[in-house]
C-alpha positions as CSV (number, residue, x, y, z in Angstrom):
1,M,0.0,0.0,0.0
2,N,1.5,3.3,-1.0
3,N,2.2,5.8,1.7
4,P,0.7,9.2,0.9
5,K,3.6,11.0,2.5
6,S,5.8,9.4,-0.1
7,H,3.7,11.1,-2.6
8,P,3.5,14.9,-1.8
9,E,1.5,15.7,-4.9
10,L,-1.3,13.4,-3.9
11,L,-1.5,14.9,-0.4
12,S,-1.7,18.4,-1.8
13,V,-4.7,17.4,-3.9
14,R,-6.5,15.8,-1.0
15,R,-6.0,18.9,1.2
16,A,-7.3,21.0,-1.6
17,R,-10.4,18.9,-1.8
18,R,-11.0,19.2,2.0
19,V,-10.7,23.0,1.9
20,S,-13.0,23.2,-1.0
21,L,-15.7,21.1,0.8
22,L,-15.4,23.2,4.0
23,E,-15.7,26.4,2.0
24,R,-18.7,25.1,0.2
25,T,-20.4,24.0,3.5
26,Q,-19.7,27.4,5.1
27,A,-21.0,29.1,2.0
28,A,-24.2,27.1,2.2
29,H,-24.7,28.0,5.9
30,L,-24.1,31.6,5.1
31,R,-26.7,31.4,2.3
32,S,-29.1,29.7,4.6
33,L,-28.5,32.3,7.3
34,A,-29.0,35.1,4.7
35,I,-32.3,33.5,3.7
36,M,-33.4,33.2,7.3
37,R,-32.4,36.8,8.0
38,G,-34.2,38.0,4.9
39,A,-37.3,36.1,6.0
40,L,-37.1,37.6,9.4
41,R,-36.7,41.0,7.9
42,R,-39.7,40.4,5.6
43,Q,-41.7,39.2,8.6
44,G,-40.9,42.3,10.5
45,D,-41.7,44.4,7.4
46,M,-45.0,42.6,7.2
47,I,-45.8,43.2,10.8
48,R,-44.9,46.8,10.5
49,A,-47.1,47.1,7.4
50,V,-50.0,45.5,9.2
51,D,-49.4,47.9,12.1
52,E,-49.5,50.9,9.8
53,S,-52.5,49.8,7.7
54,L,-54.8,48.5,10.5
55,A,-53.5,50.5,13.4
56,L,-52.7,47.2,15.2
57,I,-50.7,46.9,18.4
58,M,-49.2,43.4,18.8
59,Y,-47.4,41.8,21.7
60,E,-46.4,38.4,23.1
61,R,-45.6,38.0,26.7
62,V,-44.7,35.0,29.0
63,A,-44.4,34.7,32.7
64,E,-40.9,33.8,33.8
65,D,-39.9,33.7,37.5
66,G,-43.0,35.7,38.5
67,E,-42.3,38.5,36.0
68,W,-43.5,39.3,32.6
69,Q,-41.1,39.0,29.7
70,F,-42.2,40.5,26.4
71,R,-40.8,38.5,23.5
72,F,-42.3,40.9,21.0
73,S,-44.2,44.2,21.2
74,S,-45.1,46.8,18.6
75,D,-43.5,50.2,18.6
76,R,-47.0,51.6,18.6
77,F,-47.4,50.8,22.3
78,V,-45.3,53.8,23.2
79,E,-46.8,55.9,20.4
80,V,-50.4,55.3,21.4
81,F,-50.2,54.9,25.2
82,G,-46.9,56.8,26.1
83,L,-45.7,53.7,27.9
84,P,-43.8,50.5,26.9
85,P,-45.7,47.3,27.6
86,S,-43.4,46.4,30.5
87,E,-44.6,49.5,32.3
88,L,-48.1,49.4,31.0
89,W,-48.6,46.0,32.8
90,D,-46.7,46.8,35.9
91,P,-47.8,45.7,39.4
92,K,-49.0,49.2,40.2
93,G,-51.8,48.8,37.6
94,A,-51.0,51.5,35.0
95,W,-53.3,49.7,32.5
96,A,-56.3,49.8,34.9
97,R,-55.7,53.6,35.4
98,L,-55.8,54.1,31.6
99,L,-59.1,52.3,31.1
100,H,-62.2,54.4,31.0
101,P,-64.0,54.3,34.4
102,D,-67.2,53.1,32.7
103,D,-65.4,50.2,31.1
104,R,-62.8,49.3,33.8
105,A,-64.7,46.8,35.8
106,L,-66.1,45.0,32.8
107,V,-62.7,44.6,31.1
108,L,-60.7,43.6,34.1
109,G,-63.4,41.3,35.3
110,S,-63.9,39.5,32.1
111,Y,-60.1,39.0,31.6
112,A,-59.7,37.6,35.1
113,K,-62.6,35.2,34.4
114,C,-60.9,34.0,31.2
115,V,-57.6,33.3,33.1
116,A,-59.5,31.6,36.0
117,T,-61.3,29.3,33.6
118,G,-58.1,28.0,31.9
119,G,-57.6,30.7,29.2
120,G,-58.7,30.7,25.6
121,M,-59.6,33.5,23.3
122,W,-60.6,36.8,25.1
123,R,-62.2,39.6,23.2
124,A,-63.4,43.0,24.4
125,D,-64.2,46.5,23.1
126,F,-63.3,49.3,25.6
127,R,-62.1,52.9,25.9
128,A,-58.7,53.9,27.1
129,T,-56.8,57.2,27.7
130,T,-54.0,57.7,25.1
131,A,-50.7,59.5,25.2
132,T,-52.3,62.7,24.0
133,G,-54.7,62.7,26.9
134,G,-57.7,61.8,24.7
135,V,-59.9,58.8,24.8
136,S,-60.0,56.2,22.0
137,W,-61.9,53.0,21.5
138,F,-59.9,49.8,21.2
139,R,-60.8,46.2,20.3
140,A,-58.7,43.5,22.0
141,V,-58.3,39.9,20.8
142,V,-56.0,37.9,23.1
143,R,-55.0,34.2,23.1
144,V,-54.5,33.4,26.8
145,E,-52.7,30.4,28.2
146,A,-53.3,29.7,31.9
147,A,-52.4,27.1,34.5
148,D,-53.7,26.7,38.0
149,G,-55.6,30.0,37.7
150,F,-52.5,32.0,36.6
151,E,-51.7,33.4,33.2
152,V,-48.5,31.9,31.8
153,R,-48.5,33.2,28.2
154,S,-50.5,35.5,26.0
155,L,-50.4,36.7,22.4
156,G,-52.6,39.7,21.7
157,I,-53.6,42.3,19.2
158,L,-55.1,45.8,20.0
159,Q,-56.8,47.7,17.3
160,D,-58.0,51.3,17.4
161,V,-61.7,51.2,16.4
162,S,-62.6,54.8,17.3
163,T,-63.7,55.6,13.7
164,E,-66.0,52.6,13.7
165,K,-67.4,53.3,17.1
166,N,-68.0,57.0,16.4
167,A,-69.8,56.1,13.2
168,G,-71.9,53.6,15.1
169,E,-72.6,56.2,17.8
170,R,-73.6,58.6,15.0
171,V,-75.9,56.0,13.5
172,E,-77.4,55.4,16.9
173,Y,-77.9,59.1,17.4
174,V,-79.6,59.5,14.1
175,R,-81.8,56.6,14.9
176,D,-82.8,57.9,18.3
177,H,-83.2,61.6,17.4
178,D,-85.3,63.8,15.1
179,E,-83.2,65.7,12.6
180,L,-85.4,68.7,12.4
181,T,-86.0,69.5,16.1
182,G,-83.1,67.7,17.8
183,L,-85.6,66.0,20.1
184,H,-85.6,62.2,20.7
185,A,-87.4,60.1,18.1
186,R,-90.6,58.2,18.8
187,S,-88.7,54.9,19.0
188,Y,-86.4,56.2,21.8
189,F,-89.4,57.7,23.6
190,E,-91.2,54.3,23.6
191,R,-88.1,52.5,24.8
192,A,-87.4,55.0,27.6
193,L,-91.0,54.8,28.7
194,T,-91.0,51.0,28.7
195,A,-87.8,50.9,30.7
196,M,-89.3,53.3,33.3
197,L,-92.5,51.3,33.5
198,Q,-90.5,48.2,34.2
199,G,-88.4,49.9,36.9
200,P,-89.3,50.1,40.6
201,P,-93.1,50.1,41.0
202,R,-93.1,53.3,43.1
203,R,-91.3,55.2,40.4
204,A,-93.4,53.7,37.6
205,K,-96.6,54.9,39.2
206,A,-95.2,58.4,39.3
207,L,-94.8,58.6,35.6
208,A,-97.0,60.8,33.4
209,V,-97.1,61.1,29.6
210,I,-98.0,64.4,28.0
211,V,-98.7,64.7,24.3
212,V,-98.7,68.2,22.7
213,D,-100.4,68.6,19.3
214,I,-100.3,71.8,17.3
215,D,-103.8,72.7,16.2
216,D,-104.3,72.8,12.4
217,F,-100.5,73.0,11.8
218,H,-101.1,71.8,8.2
219,E,-102.7,75.1,7.5
220,V,-99.4,76.9,8.3
221,N,-97.5,74.7,5.9
222,A,-100.2,75.3,3.2
223,A,-100.2,79.1,3.7
224,F,-96.5,79.8,4.3
225,G,-94.7,76.8,2.9
226,M,-92.9,73.8,4.5
227,A,-89.7,75.7,5.3
228,A,-91.6,78.3,7.3
229,G,-93.6,75.5,9.0
230,D,-90.3,73.8,10.0
231,A,-88.9,77.0,11.4
232,L,-92.1,77.6,13.4
233,L,-92.0,74.1,14.7
234,R,-88.4,74.6,16.0
235,T,-89.5,77.8,17.7
236,I,-92.4,76.0,19.4
237,V,-90.0,73.2,20.5
238,E,-87.6,75.7,22.1
239,R,-90.5,77.1,24.2
240,L,-91.6,73.6,25.2
241,V,-88.1,72.7,26.4
242,L,-88.1,75.7,28.7
243,A,-91.6,74.8,30.0
244,V,-90.9,71.3,31.2
245,P,-88.6,70.0,34.0
246,E,-85.0,69.5,33.2
247,R,-85.2,65.7,33.6
248,A,-88.2,65.3,31.4
249,V,-87.8,63.1,28.2
250,L,-89.0,65.0,25.1
251,A,-89.6,63.5,21.7
252,R,-91.2,64.3,18.3
253,L,-93.8,61.6,18.0
254,A,-95.1,62.6,14.6
255,G,-95.2,65.6,12.2
256,D,-96.5,68.3,14.6
257,K,-97.0,66.0,17.7
258,L,-94.6,66.2,20.6
259,G,-94.3,63.9,23.6
260,V,-93.1,64.5,27.2
261,I,-92.4,62.0,30.0
262,V,-92.3,63.5,33.4
263,E,-92.0,62.1,36.9
264,S,-94.5,63.6,39.4
265,H,-96.1,62.1,42.5
266,A,-99.0,64.5,42.4
267,A,-101.6,64.4,39.7
268,A,-102.4,68.1,40.3
269,A,-98.8,69.0,39.6
270,T,-98.9,67.2,36.2
271,E,-102.2,68.8,35.3
272,G,-100.7,72.2,36.2
273,L,-97.7,71.5,34.0
274,A,-100.0,70.6,31.1
275,R,-101.9,73.9,31.5
276,E,-98.6,75.8,31.7
277,I,-97.5,74.2,28.4
278,V,-100.8,75.4,26.8
279,A,-100.2,78.9,28.2
280,R,-96.6,79.1,27.0
281,L,-97.2,77.7,23.5
282,C,-100.4,79.4,22.5
283,D,-99.3,82.7,21.0
284,D,-98.7,84.7,17.9
285,Y,-95.5,83.6,16.1
286,P,-93.6,85.5,13.4
287,V,-93.6,83.7,10.1
288,G,-91.5,85.6,7.6
289,D,-92.9,89.1,7.6
290,R,-96.3,88.0,8.9
291,K,-97.7,86.3,12.0
292,A,-99.5,83.1,12.7
293,T,-101.7,82.5,15.7
294,V,-100.8,79.1,17.1
295,T,-102.9,77.0,19.6
296,V,-102.1,73.6,21.0
297,S,-104.1,70.7,22.3
298,V,-102.5,68.8,25.2
299,G,-103.4,65.3,26.5
300,V,-102.2,63.7,29.8
301,S,-102.2,60.1,30.9
302,W,-100.6,58.2,33.7
303,P,-100.6,54.5,34.9
304,Q,-103.9,53.6,36.6
305,T,-103.6,49.8,37.0
306,G,-99.9,49.3,36.9
307,R,-100.2,47.0,33.9
308,E,-100.2,49.7,31.2
309,T,-97.6,49.5,28.5
310,A,-95.8,52.4,26.8
311,A,-98.2,52.1,23.8
312,D,-101.2,52.2,26.2
313,L,-100.1,55.5,27.8
314,I,-99.2,57.2,24.5
315,H,-102.6,56.1,23.0
316,E,-104.5,57.4,26.1
317,A,-102.7,60.7,25.9
318,N,-103.6,60.9,22.2
319,L,-107.2,60.3,23.0
320,A,-107.1,63.1,25.5
321,V,-105.6,65.4,22.8
322,G,-108.5,64.5,20.5
323,V,-111.0,65.6,23.2
324,A,-109.1,68.9,23.8
325,Y,-109.0,69.6,20.0
326,A,-112.7,68.7,19.6
327,S,-113.6,71.2,22.3
328,G,-111.9,74.0,20.3
329,G,-108.2,73.5,20.9
330,G,-106.0,75.6,23.0
331,S,-106.6,73.5,26.1
332,A,-105.4,70.5,28.1
333,Q,-107.4,67.3,28.9
334,V,-106.6,64.3,31.2
335,F,-107.5,60.9,29.9
336,A,-110.7,59.3,31.1
337,S,-112.0,55.9,30.3
338,D,-115.0,57.1,28.4
339,M,-112.7,58.9,25.9
340,A,-111.9,55.6,24.2
341,V,-115.6,55.1,23.6
342,Q,-115.9,58.6,22.2
343,S,-112.9,58.1,20.0
344,V,-114.4,54.9,18.5
345,A,-117.6,56.8,17.8
346,R,-115.7,59.6,16.0
347,V,-113.8,57.1,13.9
348,T,-117.0,55.3,13.1
349,L,-118.7,58.5,12.2
350,K,-115.9,59.5,9.8
351,A,-116.1,56.1,8.1
352,D,-119.9,56.4,7.8
353,L,-119.5,59.9,6.2
354,R,-117.2,58.5,3.5
355,E,-119.8,55.8,2.8
356,A,-122.6,58.4,2.8
357,L,-120.7,60.4,0.2
358,S,-120.1,57.5,-2.1
359,G,-123.4,55.9,-1.5
360,G,-125.7,58.8,-2.2
361,Q,-127.0,59.2,1.3
362,F,-126.9,63.0,1.4
363,E,-129.9,65.2,0.4
364,L,-130.6,68.9,0.3
365,Y,-133.5,70.5,2.1
366,Y,-134.6,74.1,1.3
367,Q,-135.8,76.8,3.7
368,P,-137.5,79.8,2.1
369,K,-136.4,83.4,2.6
370,V,-139.4,85.8,2.4
371,D,-139.5,89.4,1.2
372,L,-140.9,91.4,4.0
373,L,-142.6,93.9,1.7
374,S,-144.4,91.6,-0.8
375,G,-144.6,88.5,1.3
376,R,-143.3,86.4,-1.6
377,I,-140.5,83.9,-1.6
378,A,-137.3,85.8,-2.4
379,G,-134.8,83.0,-2.2
380,C,-133.9,79.9,-0.2
381,E,-131.1,78.4,1.7
382,A,-129.9,74.9,0.8
383,L,-129.4,72.8,4.0
384,L,-127.6,69.5,4.1
385,R,-129.3,66.4,5.5
386,W,-127.9,62.9,5.9
387,N,-130.3,59.9,5.3
388,H,-128.4,57.5,7.6
389,P,-129.5,53.9,6.9
390,L,-129.8,53.2,10.6
391,L,-130.3,56.5,12.4
392,G,-132.6,58.2,9.9
393,L,-132.5,61.8,8.8
394,R,-129.7,63.7,10.5
395,A,-129.1,67.4,10.7
396,P,-125.6,69.0,10.0
397,G,-124.9,69.7,13.6
398,T,-124.4,66.0,14.2
399,F,-121.7,65.4,11.7
400,I,-120.3,68.6,10.2
401,E,-117.6,68.9,12.8
402,A,-116.4,65.4,12.0
403,A,-116.4,66.2,8.3
404,E,-114.3,69.3,8.9
405,Q,-111.8,67.4,11.1
406,S,-111.4,64.6,8.5
407,G,-111.2,67.0,5.6
408,L,-114.2,65.3,4.0
409,I,-116.0,68.7,4.2
410,V,-114.2,69.7,1.0
411,R,-115.8,66.9,-1.0
412,I,-119.1,67.2,0.7
413,G,-119.1,70.9,0.0
414,E,-118.5,70.3,-3.7
415,W,-121.4,67.9,-3.7
416,V,-123.7,70.4,-2.0
417,V,-122.9,73.2,-4.5
418,A,-123.3,70.8,-7.5
419,E,-126.5,69.4,-6.2
420,A,-128.0,72.8,-5.5
421,C,-127.1,73.9,-9.0
422,R,-128.6,70.8,-10.6
423,E,-131.9,71.2,-8.7
424,S,-132.1,74.9,-9.5
425,V,-131.8,74.0,-13.2
426,R,-134.5,71.3,-12.8
427,R,-136.9,73.8,-11.3
428,R,-136.2,76.3,-14.1
429,R,-136.7,73.7,-16.8
430,A,-140.0,72.7,-15.1
431,G,-141.2,76.3,-15.6
432,L,-141.1,77.2,-11.9
433,P,-140.1,80.7,-10.7
434,V,-136.4,81.1,-10.4
435,V,-135.3,82.1,-6.9
436,P,-131.8,82.5,-5.7
437,V,-130.4,79.6,-3.8
438,S,-127.6,80.0,-1.2
439,V,-125.3,77.4,0.3
440,N,-123.1,77.4,3.5
441,L,-119.4,77.2,3.0
442,S,-116.9,76.1,5.7
443,A,-113.7,77.9,6.7
444,V,-112.0,74.5,6.1
445,Q,-113.2,74.6,2.4
446,F,-111.6,78.0,1.9
447,A,-108.4,76.8,3.6
448,R,-108.0,73.6,1.7
449,S,-109.5,74.3,-1.8
450,D,-110.0,77.0,-4.4
451,V,-113.7,77.8,-3.7
452,A,-114.1,80.2,-6.6
453,A,-112.7,77.7,-9.1
454,M,-115.0,75.0,-7.7
455,L,-118.1,77.3,-8.1
456,A,-117.1,78.1,-11.7
457,R,-116.7,74.5,-12.5
458,S,-120.1,73.6,-11.0
459,F,-121.9,76.4,-13.0
460,E,-120.2,75.2,-16.2
461,Q,-121.1,71.5,-15.7
462,T,-124.7,72.0,-14.6
463,G,-125.7,75.1,-16.6
464,A,-126.8,76.9,-13.5
465,D,-127.1,80.7,-13.4
466,P,-124.4,82.2,-11.2
467,T,-126.4,85.3,-10.6
468,A,-129.1,83.2,-9.0
469,F,-126.6,81.6,-6.6
470,G,-125.2,82.7,-3.3
471,V,-122.8,81.6,-0.6
472,E,-123.1,82.1,3.2
473,V,-120.0,82.4,5.4
474,T,-119.4,83.0,9.0
475,E,-116.5,85.0,10.6
476,S,-114.5,81.8,11.1
477,V,-113.6,82.1,7.5
478,F,-111.7,85.3,8.2
479,I,-109.5,84.2,11.1
480,D,-106.4,84.1,8.9
481,F,-107.8,86.3,6.2
482,G,-105.3,87.6,3.7
483,E,-104.8,88.6,0.1
484,R,-105.4,85.0,-1.1
485,E,-108.8,84.9,0.6
486,A,-109.7,88.4,-0.6
487,A,-108.9,87.5,-4.2
488,T,-111.2,84.4,-3.8
489,F,-114.1,86.6,-2.8
490,R,-113.5,89.1,-5.6
491,R,-113.5,86.2,-8.1
492,M,-116.8,84.9,-6.7
493,R,-118.4,88.3,-7.2
494,E,-117.0,88.5,-10.7
495,L,-118.9,85.3,-11.4
496,G,-122.1,86.9,-10.2
497,V,-122.3,85.0,-7.0
498,E,-123.9,86.8,-4.0
499,I,-122.0,86.7,-0.7
500,A,-123.8,86.8,2.7
501,L,-122.1,87.2,6.1
502,D,-124.0,84.8,8.3
503,D,-124.6,85.0,12.1
504,F,-123.8,88.7,12.0
505,G,-123.3,90.3,15.4
506,T,-121.8,87.3,17.2
507,G,-118.2,88.1,16.4
508,F,-116.0,91.0,17.5
509,S,-114.8,92.1,14.1
510,S,-117.9,91.9,11.9
511,L,-117.8,95.6,11.0
512,A,-114.3,95.3,9.6
513,Y,-115.3,92.6,7.2
514,V,-118.5,94.4,6.2
515,K,-116.3,97.3,5.1
516,K,-113.6,95.2,3.4
517,L,-115.5,92.4,1.7
518,P,-117.7,92.6,-1.5
519,L,-120.8,91.5,0.5
520,T,-124.3,91.6,-0.8
521,E,-126.2,90.5,2.3
522,I,-126.1,90.5,6.1
523,K,-127.9,87.8,8.1
524,I,-128.7,88.9,11.7
525,D,-128.1,86.1,14.1
526,Q,-131.2,84.5,15.4
527,S,-130.2,85.0,19.0
528,F,-130.9,88.8,18.6
529,V,-134.1,88.3,16.6
530,R,-135.7,86.0,19.2
531,G,-134.9,88.3,22.0
532,A,-135.9,91.5,20.2
533,P,-139.6,91.8,21.1
534,E,-138.9,91.7,24.8
535,D,-135.2,92.7,25.2
536,P,-134.4,96.4,24.6
537,G,-130.7,95.6,23.9
538,D,-131.5,92.9,21.3
539,A,-134.1,95.2,19.7
540,A,-131.5,98.0,19.4
541,I,-129.0,95.7,17.7
542,V,-131.6,94.5,15.2
543,R,-132.6,98.1,14.3
544,W,-128.9,99.2,14.1
545,V,-128.0,96.3,11.7
546,A,-131.0,97.1,9.5
547,S,-130.0,100.7,9.4
548,L,-126.4,99.8,8.7
549,G,-127.5,97.6,5.8
550,R,-129.5,100.3,4.2
551,E,-126.6,102.8,4.4
552,L,-124.2,100.3,2.8
553,G,-126.7,99.1,0.2
554,L,-126.8,95.6,1.6
555,R,-129.7,93.3,2.0
556,V,-130.5,92.5,5.6
557,V,-132.0,89.1,6.5
558,A,-133.5,88.3,9.9
559,E,-133.0,84.7,11.0
560,G,-134.9,82.7,13.6
561,I,-138.5,84.0,12.9
562,E,-140.6,81.6,15.0
563,T,-143.6,83.7,16.0
564,R,-145.8,86.5,14.6
565,E,-144.2,88.8,17.1
566,H,-140.8,88.2,15.7
567,L,-142.1,88.8,12.2
568,D,-143.8,92.0,13.0
569,F,-140.8,93.4,14.9
570,V,-138.2,92.7,12.1
571,R,-140.5,94.2,9.5
572,R,-140.9,97.4,11.5
573,A,-137.2,97.5,12.2
574,G,-136.6,97.7,8.4
575,C,-135.1,94.3,7.6
576,S,-135.3,93.3,3.9
577,Q,-136.1,89.6,4.3
578,A,-136.9,87.1,7.0
579,Q,-136.3,83.3,7.5
580,G,-137.5,80.9,10.2
581,Y,-139.9,78.2,11.1
582,F,-142.9,80.6,11.2
583,L,-142.4,81.3,7.5
584,G,-141.4,77.8,6.4
585,R,-139.4,74.9,7.8
586,P,-136.6,73.2,5.8
587,M,-138.3,71.0,3.2
588,S,-137.3,68.5,0.6
589,A,-136.6,69.6,-3.0
590,D,-140.0,68.3,-4.1
591,A,-141.9,70.1,-1.4
592,F,-140.1,73.3,-2.1
593,A,-140.9,73.0,-5.8
594,A,-144.5,72.4,-4.9
595,M,-144.5,75.6,-2.8
596,L,-143.0,77.6,-5.7
597,G,-145.8,76.2,-7.9
598,L,-148.4,78.0,-5.7
599,R,-147.0,81.3,-7.1
600,E,-145.6,82.1,-3.6
601,L,-149.0,83.1,-2.2
602,S,-149.1,80.6,0.6
603,I,-146.5,82.5,2.7
604,A,-148.2,85.8,2.4
605,F,-151.7,84.5,3.2
606,A,-150.5,82.3,6.1
607,T,-148.6,85.1,7.8
608,G,-150.8,88.1,7.0
609,L,-147.9,89.8,5.2
610,N,-150.3,90.9,2.4
611,E,-152.5,92.8,4.8
């Protein structure tokens, strides 16, 4: 066997081979180490990228010899909290001090429970004070390892979720508040009331619900526009806020309906508050360069049996509002059990009125107006009657208010005008004497429709003579009288329609309207006529109105003639015409036509006017 030492060339080759192998091995290790270092760098870059893109704070800690050792922690710890994690979780409880007081007990308690039960995934959303002194929302997701009730290792992520939480709080605010007024929304009002009712019984019994409804607020929107109506509503809300106790819950329940929850152990105090609300809110409010007179109807309810729900109390307060409004508005009412029965009756009545309108249940009766010089029929007033299928013939006093509140009066009024025109045409075509016919128009009709256009349309469709047609209005039409209403009256006169001011003398501003409006007739209220023969004051009023009419060139009609004494007095007083049961009761269209067929002599002979 050859000795390598005896061959120096061979030894050199072998050594060279060993050196080459070692170098190649070292190079491979270096390459592996470079790869590992690159991977670690890329991992760190990835973690930093995640930190920057999601605002994450990452950490890993282990318990060694009773102390926490942090194997990894984001630089953002110091940036966000102003403390490194080793100080943040120190034995003195810096973390607990940074937690928001409202969240501290829940966060620390739930984390301790997670550790005590063996660990696992712990999640929580909480608020904490940051290095800037502000408060931010954080979401924590932590994988906790525990043994014997102690934490041994945890790997966690904290994420700033303030933007999400603030957006959620905004959504919640929008859900629970009314955008226009800033008050709570109805949903919040109902939840708050429910929570109070489910609280301690003594406190629940002290609750009261107050509902405030602005009377006829739709007319403000119609007259001045929605923007003006919104501004007026905000002003009213500002007054309401000042009128109620500071701890009261206020909400906008519907368009112009506001709700208040108050705590009061005395019913009298709550009723006094309701009256105070009425006093403060009923007023003249500026609307642009004009003013609007506002009244409110207020309803009050409180638990009676202890079993009422939030919906029950709101419903009962609304029923009380309905009673306050039906009594004329501008008042407060406390709920009583019979109000529910009355409400059902009102709803039923309105439904019956719709059926009456569509089912042809309405009819016109006619009451003659008599000329006091000739004794002949000088005209007639068309009076609405309802042939109710169960209750029989019903006078307007039993249903007109419901028709006005529901808005049906507009359609009913259109039917009355059209029917009066049709029957006038039928009498003319039958060869009967043509006498002017007048109809009563409601203030609601003027507010919600174009009366002049409606009259013109009826004349065109029926062929009736506008100059043999008249309308009767009361002073309620002129409560919010303006240029729009004045223009309507001028157009009516241009059509040839006569205009009578009904119930003259019962209002405080009659003379102003007599001067301003294109009237043709004044009707003296029957209360003065009936008292005139015996009461000197009533007699003086009748004589004065008759004289006023002559001076202004207006026809003066005395209503309520029920006796021969009434008739004799108004004739001597100088009235132009008279109307009443003594001269003729309201009668059907056929009966009135038959009376006209007698050439109007029956009135004169029956009353002695021809003497």
